N, C-alpha and C positions, 0 to 999 in steps of 0.2 A: 718767531717770538713777537716781532713788531706786528705782524698780521693779526695775532690773537689779541693783543692790546688794542689795536684799531677797532677791531670787531666788538671788543668789550666796551671801549669808550662810546661807540655809537649806541649800543644797547642801553648803556647807563643813561645817556641823553634821553632816549625814547622812553624809558621806564620813568625817568624823573619828571617828564612832561605830563605823562598820564597820571602820575601820583599828585602833581600840582592841580591837575584837572579835578580830580576827586576829592583830595584832602583839603585844598585851599579854596578853589573856585566853587566846587560842588560839594561842600563839607556836609550840608544838610540833605537828607532823603527828600527828593522832590522830583516831579516831572518837568524836564526842561521845556521851556516855552519854544514856540517856532522861531522867534528871534535869536534866542540863546543857541538853539540846535544849528541854525544857519551860520551864526558866527563861528562856532566850533568847527562846523564843516569846512568853512573856509580856512581856518587856522591849520586843520590837519592837511588839506590839500596844499596850502602854502608851504608846509613842512616838507612834503614830498617834492615840490618844485624846488625848494632850496637844496635838498639833497641831490637833486638831478644837476643843479648848477654846481654844486660841491664836487660832483663826480667828473664834471666836464674839465675842472681844474686840477683836482687831486685824486682822481680815480685810481691812479697807479699805487697810491698807498694801500689800497684794499689788499693787494697781494705783496706788498713791500718790494716793489719792482725798483731796482737800483742799477740795472745794466741792460744793455741791448739783448744780450743772449737770454737773460731771464724773461725779458718782455716777449721774445719769441716763443720761448717755452710755455709761457702763460696762454698766448694767443692759440697755439697749437693744441694745448691740453683742453681749453675750454671751447675749442672750435669757433673762435670769433670769426665772422665773415670779412675780415680785413686783410690787406697785404701791406707789409712794411718794407719789402725789398727796396734797396737803393735809397732808403730814407735815413736821414741822420737820426741820432737817438732822441733829439728834441722834437723833431717832426714826428717820429714814430709814436712817441709818448702821447703827443697831441691827438693823433689820429686814433690811438687806443682809448684815450680818455673820452673823446666824443662818442665812439662806439658804445663804450661802457654806459655812458649817460643815456644814451638812446635805448639800449636793451632794458635798462632799468625802468625808464618811464613808460615804455611799451608794456613791460610786465606789470607795472603798477596799475595802468588803466584796464588791463585785461582782468586782473584780480578784484579791481574796484568794481567793475561791471558784473562779474560773477558774484560778487558779495550781495548784490541786489537780491538774488535768489535766497540767500541766507537770512536776509532781513525778514522776509515774509514767513519763513519757517519759525524764526524766533518769536515773531508776533503770535503765531498759531500756538506755541508752547505757552506764552504768558496767558493767552486768552483760555486755553484748556485748563490751566491750574488756577485760574481766578486770581492771578497775581496783581496786587495793588499797583496802580501806574507809578506811584512815588518810589516803588522798590525796583522798578525796571532797571534804573541806573546802577544799582549795587550789583545786581545779577550780571549785567553786561560788563561791568568793570572787572569782576573776577572771572567772568567767562573770557575776556580778552587777554588777561594775564595768563590764563591756562592756555589760550590759543598760541601766544607767543612762544611758550615753552614747548607745546606740542609741535608747532610748525618747524622749530628748530630740529627737534628729534626727527620728524618725518622726513624733511628735506635732506638732512645730512646723513642719516643712517637708514631710513626705511623706504626711500624713493624706489629702490629696485624691487620692492614687494608689492607695488601698486596693483598689478594686474591680478594678484591672488585674492583681491577684495572685491572683484567685479560683481559677485552675487548680491552684495549689499546694495548696489545701485537699484536693482529690481524691487527688492523688498522695501527700501526707503521710498522709491518712486511710487510704488502701489499705496503706501500709507499716505503719502502727500496728496495723491490724487483723490483718494477716498475723503480725506479731510476737507479738500476743496469743495467737493460735492456736499459734504456734511454741513459746511458753513452756509451754503446757499439756502438749504431747507431748515436750518436750525433757528428756532424761535429765540428771541432776545431774553433769555433767562439763563442764569448761572447752573451749571452742572454740579452735582455732588461729586467732588474728586475721589470720594471712597470707591466709586465705581470705575475709576480710570484703571486701565490695565497695567499701567507702569506702577501705580500705587499698590495694586493687588500683588504684583510679582515681588517688588521690593519689600513689602510687608511680611513676606514669608522669610526673609533674611534679617531685616533690621527693623527697628521700631520707628514708626512714622506717626507724627502728630498731625493728622490730616485736617483737624479743625483749627489749627494755628494759621493766623493770617498776618503776623507781625514781621518785623524786619530781620529776625535772627534766623541762621542757618541750622543751629543745633540748640535745643533747649533741655533743661533739666527739670524733671517733675516726679515728685514722690520717690526721689532717689535714683530715678532711671533717666538715661539720655535718649532723646528722640530727634530724628532729623525732620525738617519741616518741608512743606510744599515748596517753599522758596529754594531750598537746597536741591530738591528733586528737579526743579525746573533748571537749575545751574548745570546739573548733571547732563540733562538732555540737550541743553545748549551746547555743552562741550562735545557731546556725542554728534550733534548736527554739524558742528565745525569739523570733526574729523571726516564725516562723509563728504562735505563740500572740498576739504583739502585734498582728498583722494581725486576729486574731479578737477580742481583748479591748478594744483601744483604741477601736473604734467602739462597743462595748458601753457604755463609760463617757461617750463623746461623746453618747450618748443620754440621760444623766443631766444633763451639764453642757456647755456650749459654751465654757466658759472653759479654755484650753489649760494654764494653770497648775494648776488643779485636777485636770485629767486626768493631768497629768504627776506631781503629788504623790501622788495616789491610786494610781498605777502604781508609784512609787518605794518608798513605804512598804509596799506588798504584796510587792514584789520583795525588800526588805530582810528580810522575814520568811520568805521562801521557803526559805532555807538551813536554818534551825533547823526548820521545818516538815518539810522533807525528811528530816532525821536522826530526827525523831519517827517517821515512817513507817517508815524503815529498821530502827530499833530494834524497832518492833512486828512487823515481818516476821520478825525473828530469833526473837521470843518465840512467835509463833503460826505453826504449820507450814503451815496452809492459806491464810495471807494472800498467799503468792505466787501461788496460784491466783486469788485475789481481784484481784491486780494485773493478771493476764492478761485477766481479764474486763473490767477497767476500761479496759485498752489497746484492746481490741475496741470498747468503748463509745465511747471518745474518737475512734477512727477512724470509726465510723458517724456520730458527731456532726459531724465535719469534713466528711465526704463529703456529708451532708444538711443542712449548716448553713443553706442558704438556705430550704429547706422548713421546717426547725425554727423559723427566725425568723419565718416567715409565720404559723405556728400558734401563736405565743406561748410557744415553749419557752424559759423564763427561767433565769438562773444559779441561782435558788432551786430549781428542779426539778432541775437537774444536781447540785447540792449534796446533795439528798435521795438521788439515785440512788448517788452516790459513797460517802456515809456508809452507806448500806444495804448496799452490797455488802461494804464494809469490816467492818462489824458482823456480817454473816452469816459471813464468813470467820473472824472472831475467834471467834464462838460455836461453829462447826464445830470450830475447833482445841481450844477448851476441852472439848467434849464428847468429842472423840477422845482427849484426854489423860486425862480421867476414866475412860473405858472401858478405857484401857490399864492403869490402875493397879488395876482390879478383878481 
């Protein structure tokens, strides 16, 4: 019972902080500036580090450990790579807490690295549906709350079914690769979203007001209710998170078998996703070739999803992926700076 209360208390704190972010600090719909995005990115990373420190001292509370026997059972059950033979209860608890904290922070950085892929897919969704930049924050807020609920269900109830969804990797990967190519050759003009395949399919089942560009998810007109492109974009953001969860959750299970640690490493990374997204968006507006870099990254992400099984076999790690992502971004920024300097001469 104490275990459930402890989990509930942590979730309450997490949800309270994100509600303060939206309802108090970011009450008005607006596109956060680079400075604001950077500040909140530091805040979310600091919260993860604080939780890491908390686990180092009070990690045993996560499973309500109150005896040496229970500690041994928990270590065996979750297959923690530590030995506590011939240790006193106090020393064994300290060793367990240190390992717990290390597993959490490792899982957190893996998930944070993998979330970079998700950022570029979300950006593609917003650009495709011509979403006004000042409404990005609203969609991401509800998307993150949905992700918190879904990740809980996925990790605790559906993790055993991961391999049954492998075919989705190939479909999603092909779509992303095609989208990346399309961005390179696309002219800077807005598409009519009536022609988008998602709008066409959903229109057969529900009423969509494709001409609406305001802040509402659902509107009422002439006695009928319509969903808006903003709501459609939210649905696709949630779907993309499901796809990436299928990829990233098993990666963290390779670090720790404790579902609580898997969940918290996911949640803390997801909470920082929104501000990290706006950092990237602000950078794109400053550097003209960064959009081309995004297209290259979308193609890379697509290839990575299509060949994910092979890449896993050859030891393609999140660290390598992070290097590739950062390298493409850096080259795009340098190309933009060089072009700007030449234009001024």
